[in-house]
Biopython code that builds the backbone (N, CA, C, O; Angstrom):
import numpy as np
from Bio.PDB.StructureBuilder import StructureBuilder

atoms = [
    (1, "MET", "N", (1.008, -1.301, 0.112)),
    (1, "MET", "CA", (-0.174, -0.152, -0.327)),
    (1, "MET", "C", (0.758, 1.447, 0.429)),
    (1, "MET", "O", (1.473, 1.611, 1.418)),
    (2, "LEU", "N", (0.271, 2.312, -0.620)),
    (2, "LEU", "CA", (1.108, 3.255, -0.439)),
    (2, "LEU", "C", (0.392, 4.540, 0.478)),
    (2, "LEU", "O", (-0.775, 4.910, 0.608)),
    (3, "VAL", "N", (1.688, 5.015, 1.031)),
    (3, "VAL", "CA", (1.228, 5.760, 2.940)),
    (3, "VAL", "C", (1.892, 7.481, 1.923)),
    (3, "VAL", "O", (2.445, 7.834, 0.881)),
    (4, "THR", "N", (1.253, 8.048, 3.306)),
    (4, "THR", "CA", (2.194, 9.941, 2.625)),
    (4, "THR", "C", (2.113, 9.850, 4.161)),
    (4, "THR", "O", (1.129, 9.911, 4.898)),
    (5, "LEU", "N", (3.332, 9.698, 4.419)),
    (5, "LEU", "CA", (3.004, 10.619, 6.036)),
    (5, "LEU", "C", (3.497, 11.820, 5.923)),
    (5, "LEU", "O", (4.667, 11.903, 5.548)),
    (6, "ALA", "N", (2.754, 13.035, 6.212)),
    (6, "ALA", "CA", (2.505, 14.413, 6.313)),
    (6, "ALA", "C", (2.711, 14.960, 7.695)),
    (6, "ALA", "O", (1.947, 14.624, 8.601)),
    (7, "LEU", "N", (4.085, 16.100, 7.974)),
    (7, "LEU", "CA", (4.159, 16.716, 8.583)),
    (7, "LEU", "C", (3.743, 18.329, 8.643)),
    (7, "LEU", "O", (4.370, 19.370, 8.450)),
    (8, "ARG", "N", (2.978, 18.151, 8.845)),
    (8, "ARG", "CA", (2.052, 20.150, 8.870)),
    (8, "ARG", "C", (2.237, 20.951, 9.480)),
    (8, "ARG", "O", (2.271, 20.632, 10.668)),
    (9, "GLY", "N", (2.482, 22.486, 9.179)),
    (9, "GLY", "CA", (2.802, 23.503, 10.211)),
    (9, "GLY", "C", (3.800, 23.775, 11.443)),
    (9, "GLY", "O", (3.670, 24.238, 12.576)),
    (10, "MET", "N", (4.971, 23.208, 10.593)),
    (10, "MET", "CA", (6.151, 23.022, 11.546)),
    (10, "MET", "C", (6.785, 24.917, 11.093)),
    (10, "MET", "O", (6.952, 25.561, 10.058)),
    (11, "GLN", "N", (6.891, 25.072, 12.059)),
    (11, "GLN", "CA", (7.006, 26.718, 11.845)),
    (11, "GLN", "C", (8.443, 27.062, 12.945)),
    (11, "GLN", "O", (8.439, 26.959, 14.171)),
    (12, "PHE", "N", (9.693, 27.520, 11.998)),
    (12, "PHE", "CA", (10.670, 28.212, 12.483)),
    (12, "PHE", "C", (10.776, 29.684, 12.176)),
    (12, "PHE", "O", (10.372, 30.109, 11.094)),
    (13, "HIS", "N", (11.335, 30.529, 13.142)),
    (13, "HIS", "CA", (12.254, 31.672, 12.933)),
    (13, "HIS", "C", (13.724, 31.760, 12.017)),
    (13, "HIS", "O", (14.897, 31.674, 12.382)),
    (14, "ALA", "N", (13.146, 31.955, 10.756)),
    (14, "ALA", "CA", (14.683, 31.495, 10.163)),
    (14, "ALA", "C", (15.147, 33.302, 9.227)),
    (14, "ALA", "O", (14.457, 34.308, 9.392)),
    (15, "PHE", "N", (16.265, 33.267, 8.430)),
    (15, "PHE", "CA", (16.820, 34.112, 7.780)),
    (15, "PHE", "C", (17.060, 34.128, 6.466)),
    (15, "PHE", "O", (18.137, 34.509, 6.008)),
    (16, "HIS", "N", (16.203, 33.770, 5.837)),
    (16, "HIS", "CA", (16.363, 33.275, 4.607)),
    (16, "HIS", "C", (15.601, 34.931, 3.697)),
    (16, "HIS", "O", (14.764, 35.708, 4.154)),
    (17, "GLY", "N", (16.436, 34.974, 2.099)),
    (17, "GLY", "CA", (15.573, 35.749, 1.490)),
    (17, "GLY", "C", (16.329, 36.697, 0.504)),
    (17, "GLY", "O", (17.556, 36.670, 0.595)),
    (18, "CYS", "N", (15.917, 37.320, -0.190)),
    (18, "CYS", "CA", (16.870, 37.774, -1.172)),
    (18, "CYS", "C", (16.797, 39.539, -0.842)),
    (18, "CYS", "O", (17.247, 40.471, -1.509)),
    (19, "LEU", "N", (16.238, 39.540, 0.124)),
    (19, "LEU", "CA", (16.726, 41.006, 0.471)),
    (19, "LEU", "C", (17.277, 41.408, 1.672)),
    (19, "LEU", "O", (16.631, 41.111, 2.677)),
    (20, "GLU", "N", (18.740, 42.257, 1.873)),
    (20, "GLU", "CA", (19.058, 42.379, 3.458)),
    (20, "GLU", "C", (18.262, 42.151, 4.374)),
    (20, "GLU", "O", (18.441, 41.037, 4.865)),
    (21, "VAL", "N", (17.374, 42.783, 4.864)),
    (21, "VAL", "CA", (16.282, 42.960, 5.889)),
    (21, "VAL", "C", (16.129, 41.819, 5.997)),
    (21, "VAL", "O", (16.495, 41.576, 7.147)),
    (22, "GLU", "N", (15.716, 40.628, 5.391)),
    (22, "GLU", "CA", (15.049, 39.672, 5.207)),
    (22, "GLU", "C", (16.163, 38.560, 6.124)),
    (22, "GLU", "O", (15.729, 37.826, 7.012)),
    (23, "ARG", "N", (17.619, 38.600, 5.727)),
    (23, "ARG", "CA", (18.296, 38.136, 6.109)),
    (23, "ARG", "C", (19.221, 38.123, 7.396)),
    (23, "ARG", "O", (19.970, 37.343, 7.983)),
    (24, "GLU", "N", (18.550, 39.976, 7.553)),
    (24, "GLU", "CA", (18.981, 40.129, 9.167)),
    (24, "GLU", "C", (18.038, 40.078, 10.393)),
    (24, "GLU", "O", (18.329, 39.923, 11.579)),
    (25, "LEU", "N", (16.481, 40.300, 9.629)),
    (25, "LEU", "CA", (15.978, 40.310, 10.860)),
    (25, "LEU", "C", (15.245, 39.091, 10.871)),
    (25, "LEU", "O", (14.645, 38.707, 11.874)),
    (26, "GLY", "N", (15.272, 38.400, 9.678)),
    (26, "GLY", "CA", (14.610, 37.053, 9.548)),
    (26, "GLY", "C", (12.876, 37.291, 9.848)),
    (26, "GLY", "O", (12.324, 38.272, 10.348)),
    (27, "GLN", "N", (12.285, 36.028, 9.348)),
    (27, "GLN", "CA", (11.230, 36.096, 9.284)),
    (27, "GLN", "C", (10.486, 34.657, 10.065)),
    (27, "GLN", "O", (11.251, 33.877, 10.632)),
    (28, "ILE", "N", (8.822, 34.334, 10.056)),
    (28, "ILE", "CA", (8.875, 32.776, 10.270)),
    (28, "ILE", "C", (8.473, 32.198, 9.281)),
    (28, "ILE", "O", (7.710, 32.730, 8.475)),
    (29, "PHE", "N", (8.878, 31.120, 9.182)),
    (29, "PHE", "CA", (8.929, 30.059, 7.717)),
    (29, "PHE", "C", (7.510, 29.004, 8.401)),
    (29, "PHE", "O", (7.422, 28.662, 9.580)),
    (30, "SER", "N", (6.525, 28.655, 7.303)),
    (30, "SER", "CA", (6.325, 27.830, 7.878)),
    (30, "SER", "C", (5.971, 26.424, 7.062)),
    (30, "SER", "O", (5.276, 26.629, 6.067)),
    (31, "ILE", "N", (6.358, 24.884, 7.326)),
    (31, "ILE", "CA", (6.646, 24.363, 6.457)),
    (31, "ILE", "C", (5.987, 23.234, 6.477)),
    (31, "ILE", "O", (5.971, 22.855, 7.648)),
    (32, "ASN", "N", (5.392, 22.438, 5.750)),
    (32, "ASN", "CA", (4.884, 21.186, 5.205)),
    (32, "ASN", "C", (5.353, 19.910, 4.595)),
    (32, "ASN", "O", (5.446, 20.168, 3.395)),
    (33, "VAL", "N", (5.677, 18.739, 4.777)),
    (33, "VAL", "CA", (6.424, 18.402, 4.297)),
    (33, "VAL", "C", (5.386, 17.055, 3.838)),
    (33, "VAL", "O", (4.399, 16.961, 4.568)),
    (34, "GLY", "N", (5.460, 16.253, 2.988)),
    (34, "GLY", "CA", (4.689, 14.764, 2.392)),
    (34, "GLY", "C", (5.497, 13.860, 1.987)),
    (34, "GLY", "O", (5.746, 14.012, 0.791)),
    (35, "LEU", "N", (6.322, 12.475, 2.721)),
    (35, "LEU", "CA", (6.880, 11.556, 2.101)),
    (35, "LEU", "C", (5.824, 10.528, 1.677)),
    (35, "LEU", "O", (4.876, 10.245, 2.410)),
    (36, "ASP", "N", (6.057, 9.875, 0.238)),
    (36, "ASP", "CA", (5.022, 8.848, 0.202)),
    (36, "ASP", "C", (6.013, 7.369, -0.049)),
    (36, "ASP", "O", (6.954, 7.579, -0.814)),
    (37, "TYR", "N", (5.955, 6.450, 0.294)),
    (37, "TYR", "CA", (6.384, 5.380, 0.520)),
    (37, "TYR", "C", (5.804, 3.975, 0.417)),
    (37, "TYR", "O", (4.623, 4.004, 0.763)),
    (38, "GLU", "N", (6.138, 2.970, 0.127)),
    (38, "GLU", "CA", (5.412, 1.675, 0.386)),
    (38, "GLU", "C", (5.250, 1.025, 1.494)),
    (38, "GLU", "O", (5.915, 1.407, 2.457)),
    (39, "LEU", "N", (4.674, 0.307, 1.600)),
    (39, "LEU", "CA", (4.445, -0.095, 3.226)),
    (39, "LEU", "C", (3.502, -1.383, 2.981)),
    (39, "LEU", "O", (2.358, -1.202, 2.563)),
    (40, "SER", "N", (4.034, -2.814, 3.267)),
    (40, "SER", "CA", (3.008, -3.740, 3.264)),
    (40, "SER", "C", (2.034, -3.840, 4.206)),
    (40, "SER", "O", (1.977, -2.848, 4.933)),
    (41, "PRO", "N", (1.257, -4.690, 4.439)),
    (41, "PRO", "CA", (0.476, -4.666, 5.797)),
    (41, "PRO", "C", (0.753, -5.407, 6.895)),
    (41, "PRO", "O", (-0.149, -5.572, 7.716)),
    (42, "GLU", "N", (2.148, -6.035, 7.130)),
    (42, "GLU", "CA", (2.811, -6.627, 7.908)),
    (42, "GLU", "C", (3.753, -5.325, 8.674)),
    (42, "GLU", "O", (4.312, -5.334, 9.771)),
    (43, "GLU", "N", (3.689, -4.388, 7.780)),
    (43, "GLU", "CA", (4.886, -3.360, 8.352)),
    (43, "GLU", "C", (4.031, -2.303, 8.813)),
    (43, "GLU", "O", (4.546, -1.427, 9.508)),
    (44, "ALA", "N", (2.792, -2.242, 8.534)),
    (44, "ALA", "CA", (2.565, -1.132, 9.305)),
    (44, "ALA", "C", (2.268, -0.852, 10.750)),
    (44, "ALA", "O", (1.899, 0.199, 11.274)),
    (45, "ASP", "N", (2.505, -1.992, 11.258)),
    (45, "ASP", "CA", (2.770, -1.712, 13.221)),
    (45, "ASP", "C", (4.222, -1.875, 13.142)),
    (45, "ASP", "O", (4.627, -2.006, 14.297)),
    (46, "ASP", "N", (5.190, -1.926, 12.308)),
    (46, "ASP", "CA", (6.343, -1.728, 12.692)),
    (46, "ASP", "C", (7.053, -0.727, 12.619)),
    (46, "ASP", "O", (7.521, -0.437, 11.518)),
    (47, "PRO", "N", (7.376, 0.191, 13.913)),
    (47, "PRO", "CA", (8.262, 1.805, 13.834)),
    (47, "PRO", "C", (9.554, 1.607, 13.329)),
    (47, "PRO", "O", (10.382, 2.468, 13.625)),
    (48, "GLU", "N", (10.035, 0.336, 12.389)),
    (48, "GLU", "CA", (11.408, 0.565, 12.253)),
    (48, "GLU", "C", (11.474, 0.526, 10.831)),
    (48, "GLU", "O", (12.511, 0.679, 10.186)),
    (49, "ALA", "N", (10.008, 0.256, 10.221)),
    (49, "ALA", "CA", (9.483, 0.332, 8.749)),
    (49, "ALA", "C", (9.116, 1.686, 8.520)),
    (49, "ALA", "O", (8.817, 1.836, 7.335)),
    (50, "VAL", "N", (9.049, 2.420, 8.986)),
    (50, "VAL", "CA", (8.254, 3.527, 8.859)),
    (50, "VAL", "C", (9.239, 4.967, 9.118)),
    (50, "VAL", "O", (9.875, 4.889, 10.169)),
    (51, "PRO", "N", (9.399, 5.885, 8.558)),
    (51, "PRO", "CA", (10.148, 7.094, 8.946)),
    (51, "PRO", "C", (9.718, 7.566, 10.619)),
    (51, "PRO", "O", (8.623, 7.700, 11.165)),
    (52, "SER", "N", (11.189, 7.742, 11.131)),
    (52, "SER", "CA", (10.478, 8.813, 12.741)),
    (52, "SER", "C", (10.048, 9.861, 12.508)),
    (52, "SER", "O", (10.544, 10.679, 11.734)),
    (53, "TYR", "N", (8.813, 10.016, 13.309)),
    (53, "TYR", "CA", (8.310, 11.815, 12.900)),
    (53, "TYR", "C", (9.112, 12.280, 13.136)),
    (53, "TYR", "O", (9.638, 13.089, 12.371)),
    (54, "GLN", "N", (9.634, 11.951, 14.440)),
    (54, "GLN", "CA", (10.097, 13.394, 15.620)),
    (54, "GLN", "C", (11.451, 13.546, 14.264)),
    (54, "GLN", "O", (11.812, 14.568, 13.681)),
    (55, "GLU", "N", (11.905, 12.249, 14.112)),
    (55, "GLU", "CA", (13.602, 12.368, 13.083)),
    (55, "GLU", "C", (13.098, 13.421, 12.188)),
    (55, "GLU", "O", (13.508, 14.547, 12.468)),
    (56, "VAL", "N", (12.288, 13.323, 11.154)),
    (56, "VAL", "CA", (11.974, 13.908, 10.028)),
    (56, "VAL", "C", (11.511, 15.469, 10.004)),
    (56, "VAL", "O", (11.205, 16.098, 8.991)),
    (57, "PHE", "N", (11.524, 15.884, 11.147)),
    (57, "PHE", "CA", (11.084, 17.030, 12.168)),
    (57, "PHE", "C", (12.031, 17.837, 12.125)),
    (57, "PHE", "O", (12.194, 18.875, 11.483)),
    (58, "GLU", "N", (13.006, 16.984, 13.268)),
    (58, "GLU", "CA", (14.660, 17.319, 12.821)),
    (58, "GLU", "C", (15.407, 17.342, 11.988)),
    (58, "GLU", "O", (16.542, 17.762, 12.211)),
    (59, "ARG", "N", (15.050, 16.919, 10.792)),
    (59, "ARG", "CA", (16.213, 16.851, 9.667)),
    (59, "ARG", "C", (15.800, 18.443, 9.270)),
    (59, "ARG", "O", (16.515, 19.443, 9.201)),
    (60, "VAL", "N", (14.074, 18.233, 8.993)),
    (60, "VAL", "CA", (13.719, 19.556, 8.484)),
    (60, "VAL", "C", (14.373, 20.732, 9.211)),
    (60, "VAL", "O", (15.114, 21.519, 8.623)),
    (61, "GLN", "N", (14.125, 20.809, 10.291)),
    (61, "GLN", "CA", (14.955, 22.320, 11.478)),
    (61, "GLN", "C", (16.174, 21.974, 10.980)),
    (61, "GLN", "O", (16.668, 22.959, 10.431)),
    (62, "HIS", "N", (16.763, 21.179, 10.932)),
    (62, "HIS", "CA", (18.007, 20.737, 10.074)),
    (62, "HIS", "C", (18.787, 22.131, 9.459)),
    (62, "HIS", "O", (19.482, 23.042, 9.908)),
    (63, "VAL", "N", (18.136, 21.647, 7.945)),
    (63, "VAL", "CA", (17.927, 22.508, 6.864)),
    (63, "VAL", "C", (17.923, 23.748, 7.257)),
    (63, "VAL", "O", (18.947, 24.412, 7.415)),
    (64, "VAL", "N", (16.421, 24.275, 7.501)),
    (64, "VAL", "CA", (15.907, 25.571, 7.613)),
    (64, "VAL", "C", (16.741, 26.102, 9.054)),
    (64, "VAL", "O", (15.898, 26.925, 9.411)),
    (65, "MET", "N", (17.280, 26.143, 9.582)),
    (65, "MET", "CA", (17.970, 26.813, 10.566)),
    (65, "MET", "C", (19.721, 26.857, 10.763)),
    (65, "MET", "O", (20.369, 27.506, 11.584)),
    (66, "GLY", "N", (20.159, 26.005, 9.788)),
    (66, "GLY", "CA", (21.384, 25.655, 9.539)),
    (66, "GLY", "C", (22.134, 26.419, 8.109)),
    (66, "GLY", "O", (23.346, 26.622, 8.046)),
    (67, "LYS", "N", (21.470, 26.666, 7.359)),
    (67, "LYS", "CA", (21.344, 27.267, 5.698)),
    (67, "LYS", "C", (21.164, 28.432, 5.939)),
    (67, "LYS", "O", (20.778, 28.774, 7.056)),
    (68, "LYS", "N", (21.458, 29.555, 4.697)),
    (68, "LYS", "CA", (20.950, 30.405, 4.511)),
    (68, "LYS", "C", (20.434, 30.514, 2.798)),
    (68, "LYS", "O", (21.367, 30.525, 1.995)),
    (69, "PHE", "N", (19.584, 30.562, 2.451)),
    (69, "PHE", "CA", (18.855, 30.630, 0.619)),
    (69, "PHE", "C", (18.188, 31.815, 0.714)),
    (69, "PHE", "O", (17.884, 32.288, 1.809)),
    (70, "ARG", "N", (17.932, 32.338, -0.318)),
    (70, "ARG", "CA", (17.804, 33.496, -1.048)),
    (70, "ARG", "C", (16.535, 33.533, -1.571)),
    (70, "ARG", "O", (15.807, 34.526, -1.572)),
    (71, "THR", "N", (16.169, 32.039, -2.184)),
    (71, "THR", "CA", (14.771, 31.880, -2.217)),
    (71, "THR", "C", (14.309, 30.477, -1.903)),
    (71, "THR", "O", (14.984, 29.449, -1.952)),
    (72, "LEU", "N", (13.089, 30.611, -1.584)),
    (72, "LEU", "CA", (11.833, 29.608, -1.296)),
    (72, "LEU", "C", (12.086, 28.325, -1.801)),
    (72, "LEU", "O", (12.022, 27.300, -1.123)),
    (73, "GLU", "N", (12.405, 28.386, -3.122)),
    (73, "GLU", "CA", (12.488, 27.297, -4.003)),
    (73, "GLU", "C", (14.150, 26.766, -3.559)),
    (73, "GLU", "O", (14.219, 25.537, -3.555)),
    (74, "ALA", "N", (14.768, 27.093, -3.389)),
    (74, "ALA", "CA", (16.383, 26.617, -2.891)),
    (74, "ALA", "C", (15.782, 25.668, -1.603)),
    (74, "ALA", "O", (15.638, 24.446, -1.567)),
    (75, "LEU", "N", (15.507, 26.624, -0.629)),
    (75, "LEU", "CA", (14.885, 26.362, 0.841)),
    (75, "LEU", "C", (13.841, 24.966, 0.401)),
    (75, "LEU", "O", (14.468, 24.277, 1.206)),
    (76, "GLY", "N", (12.911, 24.071, -0.114)),
    (76, "GLY", "CA", (12.507, 23.767, -0.300)),
    (76, "GLY", "C", (13.049, 22.119, -1.005)),
    (76, "GLY", "O", (12.832, 20.969, -0.624)),
    (77, "TRP", "N", (13.785, 22.649, -2.112)),
    (77, "TRP", "CA", (14.714, 21.703, -2.744)),
    (77, "TRP", "C", (15.674, 20.774, -2.094)),
    (77, "TRP", "O", (15.854, 19.580, -2.332)),
    (78, "ASP", "N", (16.482, 21.848, -0.894)),
    (78, "ASP", "CA", (17.545, 21.110, 0.209)),
    (78, "ASP", "C", (16.635, 20.485, 1.496)),
    (78, "ASP", "O", (17.211, 19.984, 2.462)),
    (79, "ILE", "N", (15.463, 20.547, 1.430)),
    (79, "ILE", "CA", (14.040, 19.848, 2.792)),
    (79, "ILE", "C", (13.989, 18.567, 1.743)),
    (79, "ILE", "O", (14.433, 17.473, 2.093)),
    (80, "GLY", "N", (13.620, 18.706, 0.898)),
    (80, "GLY", "CA", (13.394, 17.608, -0.230)),
    (80, "GLY", "C", (14.440, 16.382, -0.188)),
    (80, "GLY", "O", (14.315, 15.210, 0.167)),
    (81, "LYS", "N", (15.808, 17.325, -0.827)),
    (81, "LYS", "CA", (17.035, 15.867, -0.749)),
    (81, "LYS", "C", (17.154, 15.603, 0.194)),
    (81, "LYS", "O", (17.140, 14.419, 0.531)),
    (82, "THR", "N", (17.299, 16.442, 0.910)),
    (82, "THR", "CA", (17.988, 16.147, 2.624)),
    (82, "THR", "C", (16.923, 14.618, 3.250)),
    (82, "THR", "O", (17.423, 13.669, 3.854)),
    (83, "ILE", "N", (15.521, 14.734, 2.926)),
    (83, "ILE", "CA", (14.642, 13.425, 3.245)),
    (83, "ILE", "C", (14.752, 12.429, 2.169)),
    (83, "ILE", "O", (14.640, 11.301, 2.649)),
    (84, "LEU", "N", (14.886, 12.420, 1.201)),
    (84, "LEU", "CA", (15.182, 11.310, -0.026)),
    (84, "LEU", "C", (16.381, 10.648, 0.611)),
    (84, "LEU", "O", (16.464, 9.437, 0.816)),
    (85, "GLU", "N", (17.313, 11.554, 0.908)),
    (85, "GLU", "CA", (18.772, 10.985, 1.257)),
    (85, "GLU", "C", (19.110, 10.188, 2.371)),
    (85, "GLU", "O", (20.034, 9.374, 2.344)),
    (86, "ALA", "N", (18.343, 10.410, 3.414)),
    (86, "ALA", "CA", (17.803, 9.513, 5.057)),
    (86, "ALA", "C", (17.308, 8.374, 4.571)),
    (86, "ALA", "O", (17.642, 7.213, 4.808)),
    (87, "TYR", "N", (16.106, 9.001, 3.549)),
    (87, "TYR", "CA", (15.468, 7.506, 3.964)),
    (87, "TYR", "C", (15.138, 6.462, 2.659)),
    (87, "TYR", "O", (13.985, 6.496, 2.229)),
    (88, "PRO", "N", (15.895, 5.740, 2.156)),
    (88, "PRO", "CA", (16.119, 5.168, 0.805)),
    (88, "PRO", "C", (14.981, 4.223, 0.207)),
    (88, "PRO", "O", (15.004, 3.754, -0.931)),
    (89, "PHE", "N", (13.902, 4.003, 1.232)),
    (89, "PHE", "CA", (12.539, 3.890, 0.717)),
    (89, "PHE", "C", (11.655, 4.674, 0.526)),
    (89, "PHE", "O", (10.599, 4.366, -0.027)),
    (90, "VAL", "N", (11.970, 5.956, 1.002)),
    (90, "VAL", "CA", (10.708, 7.127, 0.308)),
    (90, "VAL", "C", (11.125, 7.194, -1.443)),
    (90, "VAL", "O", (12.202, 7.293, -2.031)),
    (91, "GLU", "N", (9.748, 7.091, -1.887)),
    (91, "GLU", "CA", (9.537, 7.299, -3.460)),
    (91, "GLU", "C", (9.820, 8.734, -3.644)),
    (91, "GLU", "O", (10.906, 9.114, -4.080)),
    (92, "ASP", "N", (8.710, 9.670, -3.268)),
    (92, "ASP", "CA", (8.664, 10.779, -3.649)),
    (92, "ASP", "C", (8.019, 11.783, -1.988)),
    (92, "ASP", "O", (7.183, 11.500, -1.130)),
    (93, "VAL", "N", (8.983, 13.043, -2.212)),
    (93, "VAL", "CA", (8.760, 14.227, -1.081)),
    (93, "VAL", "C", (8.050, 15.294, -1.989)),
    (93, "VAL", "O", (8.099, 15.299, -3.219)),
    (94, "TYR", "N", (7.447, 16.112, -1.272)),
    (94, "TYR", "CA", (6.996, 17.351, -1.587)),
    (94, "TYR", "C", (6.726, 18.326, 0.215)),
    (94, "TYR", "O", (6.135, 17.988, 1.240)),
    (95, "VAL", "N", (7.472, 19.537, -0.156)),
    (95, "VAL", "CA", (7.682, 20.453, 0.647)),
    (95, "VAL", "C", (7.209, 21.838, 0.403)),
    (95, "VAL", "O", (7.840, 22.590, -0.340)),
    (96, "ASP", "N", (5.934, 22.259, 1.106)),
    (96, "ASP", "CA", (5.704, 23.264, 1.155)),
    (96, "ASP", "C", (6.462, 24.382, 1.873)),
    (96, "ASP", "O", (6.793, 24.180, 3.042)),
    (97, "VAL", "N", (6.803, 25.677, 1.214)),
    (97, "VAL", "CA", (6.885, 26.653, 1.954)),
    (97, "VAL", "C", (6.851, 27.813, 1.863)),
    (97, "VAL", "O", (7.058, 28.560, 0.907)),
    (98, "SER", "N", (6.466, 28.067, 3.313)),
    (98, "SER", "CA", (5.643, 29.509, 3.100)),
    (98, "SER", "C", (6.216, 30.287, 4.014)),
    (98, "SER", "O", (6.851, 29.784, 4.941)),
    (99, "SER", "N", (6.009, 32.181, 3.818)),
    (99, "SER", "CA", (6.282, 32.943, 4.615)),
    (99, "SER", "C", (4.796, 33.830, 4.516)),
    (99, "SER", "O", (3.933, 33.737, 3.643)),
    (100, "SER", "N", (4.825, 34.856, 5.914)),
    (100, "SER", "CA", (3.598, 35.850, 5.619)),
    (100, "SER", "C", (4.453, 37.322, 5.427)),
    (100, "SER", "O", (4.181, 38.214, 4.624)),
    (101, "GLN", "N", (5.252, 37.300, 6.136)),
    (101, "GLN", "CA", (5.944, 38.610, 5.999)),
    (101, "GLN", "C", (7.110, 39.271, 4.668)),
    (101, "GLN", "O", (8.264, 38.851, 4.578)),
    (102, "LEU", "N", (6.464, 40.472, 3.619)),
    (102, "LEU", "CA", (7.014, 40.507, 2.570)),
    (102, "LEU", "C", (6.967, 42.259, 2.830)),
    (102, "LEU", "O", (6.142, 43.143, 3.064)),
    (103, "PHE", "N", (8.218, 42.110, 2.650)),
    (103, "PHE", "CA", (9.254, 44.180, 2.997)),
    (103, "PHE", "C", (8.900, 44.619, 1.815)),
    (103, "PHE", "O", (9.830, 44.928, 1.071)),
    (104, "VAL", "N", (7.716, 44.753, 1.378)),
    (104, "VAL", "CA", (7.187, 45.312, 0.176)),
    (104, "VAL", "C", (5.607, 46.087, 0.399)),
    (104, "VAL", "O", (4.791, 45.490, 1.102)),
    (105, "PRO", "N", (5.341, 47.021, -0.036)),
    (105, "PRO", "CA", (4.373, 47.474, 0.454)),
    (105, "PRO", "C", (3.005, 46.921, -0.472)),
    (105, "PRO", "O", (3.095, 46.649, -1.670)),
    (106, "GLY", "N", (1.698, 46.812, 0.350)),
    (106, "GLY", "CA", (0.906, 45.602, 0.190)),
    (106, "GLY", "C", (0.547, 44.596, 0.837)),
    (106, "GLY", "O", (1.231, 43.990, 1.663)),
    (107, "LEU", "N", (-0.446, 44.379, 0.531)),
    (107, "LEU", "CA", (-1.396, 42.813, 1.239)),
    (107, "LEU", "C", (-1.327, 41.928, 0.954)),
    (107, "LEU", "O", (-1.674, 41.723, -0.209)),
    (108, "ILE", "N", (-0.779, 40.600, 1.872)),
    (108, "ILE", "CA", (-0.660, 39.538, 1.460)),
    (108, "ILE", "C", (-0.983, 38.441, 2.362)),
    (108, "ILE", "O", (-0.621, 38.747, 3.498)),
    (109, "ASP", "N", (-1.522, 37.280, 2.316)),
    (109, "ASP", "CA", (-1.790, 36.393, 3.171)),
    (109, "ASP", "C", (-0.512, 35.393, 3.367)),
    (109, "ASP", "O", (-0.169, 34.957, 4.466)),
    (110, "SER", "N", (0.013, 35.156, 2.370)),
    (110, "SER", "CA", (1.291, 34.921, 2.462)),
    (110, "SER", "C", (1.665, 34.277, 1.049)),
    (110, "SER", "O", (0.974, 33.893, 0.105)),
    (111, "LYS", "N", (3.254, 34.322, 1.324)),
    (111, "LYS", "CA", (3.564, 33.549, -0.268)),
    (111, "LYS", "C", (3.940, 31.532, -0.201)),
    (111, "LYS", "O", (4.124, 30.702, 0.690)),
    (112, "VAL", "N", (3.916, 31.533, -0.877)),
    (112, "VAL", "CA", (4.009, 29.422, -0.729)),
    (112, "VAL", "C", (4.695, 29.388, -2.188)),
    (112, "VAL", "O", (4.558, 29.864, -3.315)),
    (113, "VAL", "N", (5.687, 28.342, -1.293)),
    (113, "VAL", "CA", (6.265, 27.464, -3.235)),
    (113, "VAL", "C", (6.155, 25.923, -2.687)),
    (113, "VAL", "O", (6.710, 25.421, -1.709)),
    (114, "THR", "N", (5.505, 25.497, -3.376)),
    (114, "THR", "CA", (5.647, 24.000, -3.408)),
    (114, "THR", "C", (7.124, 23.253, -4.024)),
    (114, "THR", "O", (7.474, 23.377, -5.197)),
    (115, "VAL", "N", (7.800, 22.560, -3.113)),
    (115, "VAL", "CA", (8.602, 21.683, -4.370)),
    (115, "VAL", "C", (8.621, 20.116, -4.016)),
    (115, "VAL", "O", (8.775, 19.668, -2.880)),
    (116, "SER", "N", (8.417, 19.269, -5.326)),
    (116, "SER", "CA", (8.313, 18.252, -5.452)),
    (116, "SER", "C", (9.212, 17.716, -6.056)),
    (116, "SER", "O", (9.511, 17.980, -7.221)),
    (117, "LEU", "N", (9.982, 16.560, -5.054)),
    (117, "LEU", "CA", (11.294, 15.653, -6.009)),
    (117, "LEU", "C", (10.801, 14.158, -5.816)),
    (117, "LEU", "O", (10.265, 13.651, -4.830)),
    (118, "ASP", "N", (11.096, 13.665, -6.895)),
    (118, "ASP", "CA", (11.626, 11.910, -6.442)),
    (118, "ASP", "C", (12.975, 11.216, -6.428)),
    (118, "ASP", "O", (14.046, 11.743, -6.730)),
    (119, "ARG", "N", (12.842, 10.352, -6.160)),
    (119, "ARG", "CA", (14.219, 9.671, -6.331)),
    (119, "ARG", "C", (14.444, 9.639, -7.398)),
    (119, "ARG", "O", (15.584, 10.102, -7.422)),
    (120, "GLU", "N", (14.075, 9.329, -8.776)),
    (120, "GLU", "CA", (14.933, 9.387, -10.238)),
    (120, "GLU", "C", (15.551, 11.219, -10.339)),
    (120, "GLU", "O", (16.517, 11.521, -11.041)),
    (121, "GLU", "N", (15.131, 11.768, -9.889)),
    (121, "GLU", "CA", (15.614, 13.587, -9.971)),
    (121, "GLU", "C", (16.297, 13.486, -9.212)),
    (121, "GLU", "O", (17.362, 13.728, -9.780)),
    (122, "LEU", "N", (16.593, 13.198, -7.811)),
    (122, "LEU", "CA", (17.695, 12.997, -6.847)),
    (122, "LEU", "C", (18.969, 12.169, -7.329)),
    (122, "LEU", "O", (20.116, 12.495, -7.023)),
    (123, "GLU", "N", (18.688, 11.199, -8.020)),
    (123, "GLU", "CA", (19.885, 10.267, -8.397)),
    (123, "GLU", "C", (20.182, 10.634, -9.606)),
    (123, "GLU", "O", (21.366, 10.355, -9.794)),
    (124, "GLY", "N", (19.605, 11.236, -10.748)),
    (124, "GLY", "CA", (19.662, 11.740, -12.284)),
    (124, "GLY", "C", (20.529, 12.760, -11.803)),
    (124, "GLY", "O", (20.992, 13.594, -12.581)),
]
sb = StructureBuilder()
sb.init_structure("model")
sb.init_model(0)
sb.init_chain("A")
sb.init_seg("    ")
for serial, (resi, resn, name, xyz) in enumerate(atoms, 1):
    if name == "N":
        sb.init_residue(resn, " ", resi, " ")
    sb.init_atom(name, np.array(xyz, "f"), 0.0, 1.0, " ", f" {name:<3s}", serial, name[0])
structure = sb.get_structure()
């Protein structure tokens, strides 16, 4: 069976962006990830057969807090790549990266970028 593990609404104060003010003051980023993998019914209750939810969170946190990116696309790509490298049985991963702060005049709820990455793209 195909399983999707989703962690939604992870929030981090980090220093990404094209503008100097974004990289100095930082902003709140909200991250959603989804991991697709095959699982047999026999494996469904085996913690060793599924990704550790805590470990996935920590890997995302490490990327978001440990590096600086100018674009949400690059941040999303690095998170997806990190997850695929850590879990060889994960086939696909999607990452939503959003932030509500914009240092431009005007109103906006948020800006969101979704990056989808599969194992073939990582290995190719």
